[in-house]
GUNULO-271827 format. One record per residue: residue number from 1; residue in three letters; x, y, z of N, C-alpha, C, O in turn. Coordinates in steps of 0.05 Angstrom, whole numbers. Each point is the difference from the previous one (the first is absolute). Layout:
<pts>
{pt NUM; ala; {X; Y; Z}; {X; Y; Z}; {X; Y; Z}; {X; Y; Z}},
...
</pts>
This chain:
<pts>
{pt 1; unk; {2869; -1895; -2654}; {29; 0; 1}; {17; -15; -9}; {-7; -24; -3}},
{pt 2; unk; {29; 30; -4}; {20; -10; -14}; {9; -25; -3}; {7; -8; 23}},
{pt 3; unk; {-2; -12; -42}; {7; -18; 2}; {26; 3; 7}; {13; 21; -2}},
{pt 4; unk; {0; -54; 13}; {27; -9; 5}; {21; 18; -16}; {11; 17; 13}},
{pt 5; unk; {-5; -19; -37}; {14; 10; -15}; {-1; 31; -13}; {17; 13; -13}},
{pt 6; unk; {-37; -8; 22}; {-11; 30; -3}; {6; 16; 28}; {3; 25; -1}},
{pt 7; unk; {-2; -38; 23}; {4; 12; 23}; {33; -7; 1}; {12; 18; 13}},
{pt 8; unk; {1; -32; -20}; {34; -5; 7}; {6; 24; -17}; {19; 13; 7}},
{pt 9; unk; {-36; -3; -32}; {20; 20; -25}; {-3; 23; 18}; {18; 14; 9}},
{pt 10; unk; {-54; -11; -2}; {1; 29; 13}; {24; 2; 40}; {7; 20; 12}},
{pt 11; unk; {-2; -50; -4}; {22; 11; 21}; {28; 10; -12}; {16; 16; 10}},
{pt 12; unk; {-14; -28; -34}; {23; 10; -14}; {11; 27; -11}; {22; 11; -2}},
{pt 13; unk; {-53; -4; -7}; {-9; 24; -6}; {6; 20; 19}; {8; 23; -5}},
{pt 14; unk; {-11; -32; 27}; {-2; 26; 23}; {34; -3; 12}; {9; 17; 15}},
{pt 15; unk; {6; -37; -22}; {23; -1; 9}; {25; 20; -18}; {20; 13; 4}},
{pt 16; unk; {-41; -23; -29}; {23; 25; -25}; {-14; 25; 16}; {14; 12; 17}},
{pt 17; unk; {-37; -6; -22}; {-6; 31; 15}; {15; 3; 18}; {16; 17; -5}},
{pt 18; unk; {-14; -29; 30}; {17; 13; 17}; {31; 7; -7}; {13; 18; 10}},
{pt 19; unk; {-2; -40; -33}; {23; 7; -1}; {11; 26; -25}; {22; 10; -3}},
{pt 20; unk; {-47; -6; -11}; {-3; 13; -10}; {0; 37; 14}; {13; 20; -7}},
{pt 21; unk; {-32; -22; 28}; {5; 27; 12}; {30; 2; 17}; {11; 22; 1}},
{pt 22; unk; {1; -45; 12}; {22; 10; 10}; {26; 2; -21}; {23; 8; 6}},
{pt 23; unk; {-30; -16; -26}; {17; 9; -17}; {-8; 29; -15}; {18; 16; -5}},
{pt 24; unk; {-38; -12; 0}; {-8; 23; 4}; {13; 24; 20}; {11; 19; -11}},
{pt 25; unk; {-12; -20; 33}; {2; 14; 20}; {31; 0; 0}; {9; 23; 0}},
{pt 26; unk; {7; -42; 0}; {35; -8; -3}; {4; 17; -23}; {9; 22; 6}},
{pt 27; unk; {-13; -25; -26}; {3; 21; -25}; {-7; 34; 6}; {17; 18; -2}},
{pt 28; unk; {-43; -16; 9}; {8; 24; 3}; {13; 14; 26}; {3; 25; 2}},
{pt 29; unk; {7; -45; 22}; {11; 11; 23}; {25; 6; -14}; {14; 20; 4}},
{pt 30; unk; {-8; -43; -26}; {30; 10; -4}; {14; 12; -21}; {24; 0; -6}},
{pt 31; unk; {-48; 14; -8}; {3; 27; -17}; {-2; 21; 5}; {8; 19; -13}},
{pt 32; unk; {-21; -17; 40}; {5; 22; 15}; {27; 0; 12}; {13; 21; -1}},
{pt 33; unk; {-2; -47; 15}; {27; 6; 17}; {25; -2; -14}; {19; 6; 14}},
{pt 34; unk; {-13; -15; -45}; {17; 6; -14}; {9; 26; -4}; {-12; 19; -9}},
{pt 35; unk; {40; -21; 18}; {13; 29; 5}; {25; -2; -23}; {5; -19; -15}},
{pt 36; unk; {7; 41; 17}; {27; 5; -18}; {1; -2; -28}; {-19; 10; -12}},
{pt 37; unk; {38; -20; -3}; {-4; 0; -27}; {-27; -22; -10}; {-19; 11; -11}},
{pt 38; unk; {18; -30; 14}; {-9; -19; -3}; {-28; 7; -1}; {-14; -9; -18}},
{pt 39; unk; {5; 24; 33}; {-26; 7; 7}; {-16; 16; -22}; {-24; 7; 2}},
{pt 40; unk; {41; -3; -24}; {-7; 14; -21}; {-6; -20; -29}; {-12; 9; -20}},
{pt 41; unk; {21; -34; 23}; {-11; -21; -20}; {-14; -22; 18}; {-13; -17; -13}},
{pt 42; unk; {14; 15; 39}; {-11; -28; 5}; {-24; 13; 23}; {-20; -13; 6}},
{pt 43; unk; {22; 30; 1}; {-24; 9; 17}; {-33; 3; -25}; {-20; -14; 4}},
{pt 44; unk; {21; 29; -20}; {-23; -9; -15}; {-1; -24; -14}; {-18; -4; -16}},
{pt 45; unk; {35; -13; 19}; {-7; -29; -12}; {-8; -8; 21}; {-21; -14; -3}},
{pt 46; unk; {29; 18; 29}; {-21; -16; 20}; {-35; 16; 4}; {-21; -10; 7}},
{pt 47; unk; {27; 29; -14}; {-27; 19; 4}; {-16; -14; -27}; {-23; -5; 4}},
{pt 48; unk; {30; 0; -22}; {-18; -20; -25}; {-4; -26; 9}; {-20; -12; -5}},
{pt 49; unk; {44; -1; 21}; {-9; -30; 8}; {-27; 5; 17}; {-21; -13; -4}},
{pt 50; unk; {24; 36; 27}; {-17; -2; 18}; {-30; -1; -13}; {-18; -16; 7}},
{pt 51; unk; {17; 38; -30}; {-20; -1; -13}; {-8; -23; -12}; {-22; -10; 5}},
{pt 52; unk; {35; 3; -18}; {-4; -31; -15}; {-14; -13; 22}; {-24; -6; -2}},
{pt 53; unk; {36; 1; 22}; {-9; -19; 32}; {-24; 6; 5}; {-15; -17; 8}},
{pt 54; unk; {8; 43; -12}; {-34; 12; 9}; {-20; -12; -15}; {-21; -10; 8}},
{pt 55; unk; {33; 13; -37}; {-23; -15; -21}; {0; -25; 3}; {-23; -9; 0}},
{pt 56; unk; {42; -10; 3}; {0; -31; 11}; {-17; -4; 16}; {-15; -19; -5}},
{pt 57; unk; {11; 40; 35}; {-10; -8; 22}; {-26; 4; -12}; {-16; -19; 1}},
{pt 58; unk; {9; 44; -12}; {-31; 0; -13}; {-17; -18; -9}; {-20; -10; 11}},
{pt 59; unk; {33; 5; -40}; {-7; -30; -13}; {-10; -17; 17}; {-23; -9; -1}},
{pt 60; unk; {53; -1; 27}; {-10; -25; 16}; {-20; 4; 17}; {-11; -20; 9}},
{pt 61; unk; {4; 44; -4}; {-17; 11; 15}; {-30; -5; -19}; {-17; -13; 13}},
{pt 62; unk; {13; 18; -32}; {-23; 7; -15}; {0; -37; -7}; {-22; -8; -9}},
{pt 63; unk; {37; -5; 11}; {-5; -35; -16}; {-8; -13; 28}; {-14; -20; -2}},
{pt 64; unk; {23; 30; 37}; {-13; -15; 19}; {-28; 8; -7}; {-15; -17; -9}},
{pt 65; unk; {8; 42; 14}; {-26; 1; 7}; {-18; -13; -34}; {-24; -5; 2}},
{pt 66; unk; {35; 2; -24}; {-11; -18; -16}; {-17; -23; 5}; {-24; -6; -1}},
{pt 67; unk; {56; -9; 8}; {-4; -29; 13}; {-21; 7; 24}; {-11; -21; 5}},
{pt 68; unk; {6; 31; 3}; {-20; 4; 23}; {11; 5; 31}; {-14; 3; 20}},
{pt 69; unk; {45; -5; -19}; {11; 15; 27}; {-2; 26; -2}; {-11; 13; -18}},
{pt 70; unk; {27; -4; 41}; {4; 22; 16}; {26; 8; 8}; {10; -8; 21}},
{pt 71; unk; {7; 29; -40}; {21; -5; 2}; {5; 19; 27}; {-14; 17; 11}},
{pt 72; unk; {41; -30; -4}; {6; 13; 26}; {24; 15; 0}; {22; -11; -4}},
{pt 73; unk; {-25; 40; 7}; {38; 17; -3}; {8; 1; 19}; {-8; 15; 17}},
{pt 74; unk; {23; -27; -14}; {16; 0; 20}; {28; -12; -10}; {2; -11; -22}},
{pt 75; unk; {17; 13; 41}; {30; -19; -12}; {20; -3; 26}; {-2; 6; 23}},
{pt 76; unk; {21; -19; -40}; {14; -3; 24}; {28; 25; -1}; {9; 8; -21}},
{pt 77; unk; {-1; 0; 41}; {24; 23; -5}; {14; -3; -17}; {4; -24; -7}},
{pt 78; unk; {7; 41; -6}; {21; 2; -28}; {25; 7; 12}; {1; 14; 20}},
{pt 79; unk; {18; -23; -32}; {32; 12; 7}; {-2; 25; 0}; {-14; 13; -16}},
{pt 80; unk; {27; -4; 35}; {-3; 28; 2}; {34; 17; 5}; {6; 22; 9}},
{pt 81; unk; {11; -45; -20}; {28; 7; -3}; {5; 25; -13}; {-18; 8; -14}},
{pt 82; unk; {42; 7; 14}; {11; 25; -13}; {26; -10; -10}; {14; 19; -4}},
{pt 83; unk; {-6; -34; 0}; {21; -8; -25}; {-16; -7; -21}; {-22; -12; 1}},
{pt 84; unk; {36; 21; -24}; {-16; -2; -26}; {6; -23; -13}; {-17; -9; -16}},
{pt 85; unk; {42; -5; 20}; {2; -32; -8}; {-16; -13; 16}; {-16; -13; -14}},
{pt 86; unk; {11; 10; 38}; {-10; -20; 12}; {-35; 12; -8}; {-19; -16; -4}},
{pt 87; unk; {18; 38; 4}; {-34; 9; -14}; {-9; -19; -25}; {-18; -16; -1}},
{pt 88; unk; {39; 24; -19}; {-1; -10; -18}; {-5; -42; -3}; {-14; -15; -13}},
{pt 89; unk; {39; 14; 34}; {-5; -37; 3}; {-27; -9; 5}; {-12; -19; -10}},
{pt 90; unk; {3; 39; 30}; {-24; -14; 16}; {-27; 3; -25}; {-21; -12; -2}},
{pt 91; unk; {34; 38; -17}; {-26; -3; -22}; {2; -26; -20}; {-16; -1; -20}},
{pt 92; unk; {33; -16; 25}; {12; -9; -26}; {-13; -29; 13}; {-10; -13; -18}},
{pt 93; unk; {9; 1; 43}; {-9; -17; 16}; {-33; 3; -4}; {-12; -17; -14}},
{pt 94; unk; {1; 38; 27}; {-27; -1; -5}; {-12; 1; -36}; {-21; -8; -8}},
{pt 95; unk; {42; 21; -10}; {-10; -7; -27}; {0; -33; -9}; {-15; -12; -16}},
{pt 96; unk; {38; 2; 32}; {3; -31; -6}; {-20; -21; 12}; {-7; -23; -5}},
{pt 97; unk; {3; 42; 27}; {-28; -23; 22}; {-27; 8; -21}; {-18; -16; -1}},
{pt 98; unk; {17; 45; -18}; {-30; 0; -14}; {-1; -17; -16}; {-20; -15; 4}},
{pt 99; unk; {41; 7; -31}; {2; -11; -19}; {-7; -30; 11}; {-14; -12; -16}},
{pt 100; unk; {21; -3; 38}; {-3; -18; 9}; {-26; -3; 9}; {-9; -23; -3}},
{pt 101; unk; {-10; 44; 17}; {-27; -8; 8}; {-13; 9; -23}; {-19; -15; -4}},
{pt 102; unk; {19; 36; -17}; {-9; 0; -25}; {-10; -24; -20}; {-20; -2; -14}},
{pt 103; unk; {52; -20; 19}; {-7; -16; -12}; {-19; -24; 6}; {-16; -8; -17}},
{pt 104; unk; {18; -1; 43}; {-25; -12; 11}; {-21; 10; 1}; {-17; -18; -1}},
{pt 105; unk; {6; 41; 2}; {-19; 18; -2}; {-21; -4; -20}; {-24; -4; 1}},
{pt 106; unk; {45; 6; -23}; {-8; -8; -30}; {-18; -34; -9}; {-19; -9; -12}},
{pt 107; unk; {41; -1; 27}; {-1; -25; -2}; {-33; -11; 11}; {-16; -13; -12}},
{pt 108; unk; {15; 22; 37}; {-27; 7; 19}; {-24; 15; -13}; {-22; -4; 11}},
{pt 109; unk; {23; 17; -26}; {-13; 19; -15}; {-10; -19; -22}; {-24; -6; -4}},
{pt 110; unk; {43; -2; -10}; {-10; -30; -14}; {-14; -19; -2}; {-13; -9; -19}},
{pt 111; unk; {19; -3; 52}; {-20; -28; 11}; {-24; 14; 10}; {-19; -14; 6}},
{pt 112; unk; {15; 44; -1}; {-24; 5; 7}; {-16; 10; -23}; {-17; 17; 5}},
{pt 113; unk; {21; -25; -27}; {-4; 11; -31}; {-6; 36; -6}; {-15; 13; -15}},
{pt 114; unk; {31; -7; 32}; {1; 28; -2}; {26; 9; -21}; {21; 11; 5}},
{pt 115; unk; {-33; -24; -36}; {25; 7; -10}; {17; 21; -12}; {23; 1; -7}},
{pt 116; unk; {-58; 32; 9}; {15; 20; -5}; {7; 16; 26}; {4; 24; -1}},
{pt 117; unk; {-4; -35; 20}; {23; 11; 27}; {27; -15; -8}; {19; 14; -5}},
{pt 118; unk; {-17; -41; 3}; {25; -10; -8}; {19; 16; -20}; {25; 4; 2}},
{pt 119; unk; {-46; 5; -26}; {19; 19; -17}; {10; 23; 15}; {23; 7; -1}},
{pt 120; unk; {-43; 7; 16}; {7; 24; 15}; {31; -1; 17}; {18; 17; 0}},
{pt 121; unk; {-23; -48; 17}; {21; -5; 18}; {27; 2; -15}; {21; 8; 8}},
{pt 122; unk; {-26; -18; -33}; {27; -7; -8}; {12; 27; -14}; {24; -1; -5}},
{pt 123; unk; {-38; 24; -3}; {4; 20; 2}; {17; 13; 13}; {20; 13; -6}},
{pt 124; unk; {-34; -21; 35}; {20; 18; 21}; {24; -13; -4}; {21; 12; -6}},
{pt 125; unk; {-22; -36; 9}; {24; -19; 3}; {17; 10; -24}; {24; -4; 3}},
{pt 126; unk; {-31; 16; -24}; {24; 5; -13}; {10; 27; 8}; {22; 10; -4}},
{pt 127; unk; {-46; 4; 16}; {13; 34; 13}; {20; -13; 15}; {23; 5; -6}},
{pt 128; unk; {-29; -20; 25}; {23; 1; 24}; {18; -12; -5}; {22; 7; 10}},
{pt 129; unk; {-24; -28; -29}; {24; -15; -14}; {21; 27; -19}; {24; -5; -3}},
{pt 130; unk; {-37; 30; -7}; {19; 16; -7}; {12; 18; 22}; {22; 10; -4}},
{pt 131; unk; {-36; -5; 30}; {-1; 11; 13}; {36; -12; 14}; {22; 11; -1}},
{pt 132; unk; {-30; -33; 11}; {25; -24; 13}; {24; 11; -22}; {22; 8; 9}},
{pt 133; unk; {-26; -9; -34}; {25; 5; -20}; {5; 24; -4}; {17; 1; -17}},
{pt 134; unk; {-21; 16; 21}; {-1; 28; 9}; {18; 3; 24}; {21; 13; -2}},
{pt 135; unk; {-29; -28; 29}; {16; 4; 19}; {27; -14; -7}; {21; 11; 6}},
{pt 136; unk; {-22; -31; -15}; {20; -23; -2}; {23; 14; -14}; {24; -5; 6}},
{pt 137; unk; {-32; 27; -30}; {16; 15; -12}; {18; 17; 11}; {24; 2; -4}},
{pt 138; unk; {-39; 11; 19}; {5; 22; 16}; {18; -12; 28}; {18; 15; 6}},
{pt 139; unk; {-20; -31; 6}; {21; -11; 14}; {20; -7; -5}; {21; 6; 12}},
{pt 140; unk; {-25; -27; -43}; {27; -1; -6}; {21; 19; -8}; {23; -7; -2}},
{pt 141; unk; {-30; 32; -2}; {17; 17; -12}; {5; 18; 32}; {6; 24; 1}},
{pt 142; unk; {-10; -40; 18}; {5; 21; 34}; {24; -4; 4}; {10; -22; -2}},
{pt 143; unk; {6; 47; 8}; {18; 10; 4}; {8; -1; 33}; {21; 10; 8}},
</pts>
């Protein structure tokens, strides 16, 4: 049985996994639903984001198993709005949430003595920060 620090880390990683799965599904849905001229640029961007979120989910799933847990591959319902600006605003909210959670998870990993995991979580944190900045830039130029 995992000690308290590892158990808390496992619970956090499970929440992260659920969020990444939701983000992946949301981005995939959005990449298919974008219509009109914006579909030419935004659609491929959203598809690429879905693929990245799937990689994050796979990493988190593996880490849960490595720490003695069992990943639960379920998620809350994602936003199915068809308004592109609203889609991107929802995505931005998810990215900001991910940044806060990965900061916390990196701290938990360090406390649990999982330094390698801490470093990998910081890489995810950097990737989510890049996603957030991309979305902020897109929304800043919205007309």
